[in-house]
N, C-alpha and C positions, 0 to 999 in steps of 0.2 A: 639634343639634351640642353636644357636651359642653362644659361651662363651662370646663374646664381644658385646652382644646385648645391654646391658645397658651402654656401654662406650659412652661418649659424642661424640666421632668421628663418631659413627655409629647410633646415635639416629635419625638424620635427614634422613639418608638413609632408615632406617627401618620404620620411621613414615610416609614417603611419603610427598606429597606437602602440606598437611594440617599442618604438623609440621613446615614447612617453614613459613606458614601464622601465626601460633602461635608464632614463634620466632619474627616475625615482630611486632605483638601485644605486646609482652613482651618488646621489645626494645622501642617502642613509649610510652608505659605505664610508663617505668622507666624514660624516658626523661621528661614526663609531671609531674611525682611525684617529681623529683629533682627540676624542675623549680618552682613548688608550695612551696616546702620546703624553697628554697632561698627567695621567695617572702614574705612568712609569717614571716620568720626570720628577714628580713629587715623592715617589717611593725610592728614588735613588739616594743611597746612604752608604757610607763606608762602615760595614759591620765590624771590621777589625778595630777601627778607632772607637766606635761605640762601646765595644766590649772592654777595651783598655780603660776607658773612662769609668765604666761601671765597676770594673774590678777594683779600682782604687777606692771607691766608696764602700764596696762590700767588705774589703779587707779591714776597713776601719769601723765596720758595723754601722756605717752611716747610710742606712737603708732609705731614710727619707730623702736624702740628697740623691741617691741612686734612682729612686722612683721619679723624682722631679726631673732629672736629666733624661730619663727614658721617656717621660711624658712630653718633654719639649721636642724630642727628635721626631721627625716625620716618618711615615711609612709603616708597613706591616712588621718589619724587623723590630723596630722600637716598641711596637705594641705587644709583641710576644715577650720581649724582655720585661716590659712593664707588668704584664700579667704574672710572670714568674716572681718578680720582686714583691708583688702585693701579698704573696703567700709564702714568703721566705722562711717562715717558721715551721713549715710542714716537712714531712720526711721525703727522702729522695724519690721513692716510687710515686708519691703523690705529686711532687714537683715535676717529675717526668710526664705524668699524665696531664698536668696543667699545661705544660709547654706544648704537648702534642695537640690538645684540644684548642689551644689558642692559635696554633698554626692552621688547624683545620678550619677555623672560623675565617681565616684570611683567604682561603681558596676561592670562594665565590667572588670576592672583590677582585682578585687577581685575574680570574678567568672571565670576568664580565665582558660581554660584547665580542669575545674571540670567536664564538660560534657564529655570531651574526656576520662578522667579516668574512668567515669561511663560506657562509651561505651566499653572500653577495658574489664572492669569487666563483662559486659553482653555478649560480642562477644566471649570471650575466651572459656567458657564452651560450647557455641553453636558450635564453630568449633571443639571442642573435641568430641561432640556427632556425628557430621558429619564425622569426621575421623574414629570413631568407626564403624559407619554404613558402610562406604566404605570399611574398613578393613575386617569386617565380610563378606561382600558381595564378596570380592575378595577371601577370604578363602573358602567359599562355592562353588565359581566358580571353584577353583582348585580341590576341591573334586569331583565335577560333571564331570570334564574333565578326572578324573581317575576312573570313574565308581562308585563314592560314597565312595571310600576308600582313606585313608590318614594315614600316620604314626603319632604316638603320638608326636614326635619331631616337625614335620612340622605343625601339628594342633596347638600345644601349641605356636609355634613361630608366627603363623598367628593371633591367638587370642590375644596374648600379644602385638603384634604390633598394633592391633586395639584399645586395651584398653589404650595404651600409650598416645594417643592423648587426651583422656578424662582426664587422670591423670594430664597431663601437662596443659590442659585447666583450671582445677580446681586450680592447683598450681599458675597460673597466675591470675585467677579471684578473689580468696579469698584475697590476699594482696591488689589488686587494689581496691576492694570494701571497705576494711578497711581503706585504705588511703583516699578514697572518703568521707567516713563518718567523718574521722578526719578533713579533709580540710573543709567540710561543717560546722562542728561545729566551727572551727576557723573563717570562713567567717561570721557566724551569730554573734559571739562575736565581731568581728570587725565592723559589721554594727551597733551594739548597741553602741559601743564606738564612732563611727562617729556621730550618732544621738545625743548622750549625749554631745559631744563636741560642735556641732552646737548650741544646746539649751543653753548650758552654756556660749558660746561666745556671743550670742545675749543678754542674760540677763546681762552679765558682762559689755558689752559696754553701754547698756541702763541705768544700775544702776550707772555707772561711770558718766554719764551726770547729773543725779539727784544729786549725792553726791558732785560733783564739781561745781555745778551751771551752767553747760553748757546748753544752751537753744537750742532746736532743731529748724529747719527751720519752721516746722509747728507751733510750739508754738510762734515763733517770728512773723509770719504773723498774727496769731490770736491776739496777743497783739497789733500789729499796727492797726488792724481793730477796736479793742475796743477803742483805743485812738482816732481814727478818728470819731467814733460814738459819743464819749463824746464831741468832738469839735463841 
């Protein structure tokens, strides 16, 4: 076996074309992981503190200030709150639908590249197994060409080159799958905060109308109808 077999400069040469494919998978997997790390870092926000700040504005009917504060806050949670505040004059069922639709629009952004990371975690060990099978087949082919005889150094070199792809495939797959599970947990927690924010914003706006004596359009129409019936 060559002494420089495990050197990085000779890995691609000894591993064959499968190792080039695994290198591409590792590169794209790293890109996807870094992109998701930046996304969830930017989306990190304390939903409780945001709701407390917005409730103070809503109670004073300062909707412009509330919308400005929600627009300044980063992440999908603040965007959902801002969408509800933009239509604060609508009825409760309509506000509930707006909060739900705004949350659904955030789903593709949150789940972006998660399937790609899972694909890397699944494809890397498969390519490793394929490289092992091809490497062993090539080793036995060399042995058959020499009449079934091969030196220990040559045989060891061939088997190690075949197993190299499996080892590298597992090295890529294990971190990729762990990152996938981590991002999946972050996404579920973010979905929960989005749903909570939507519900709290709807209740906050509707309760502010009752506390401040604001009459909704439906209540105003019903009051006019009752007055017309009395006349």
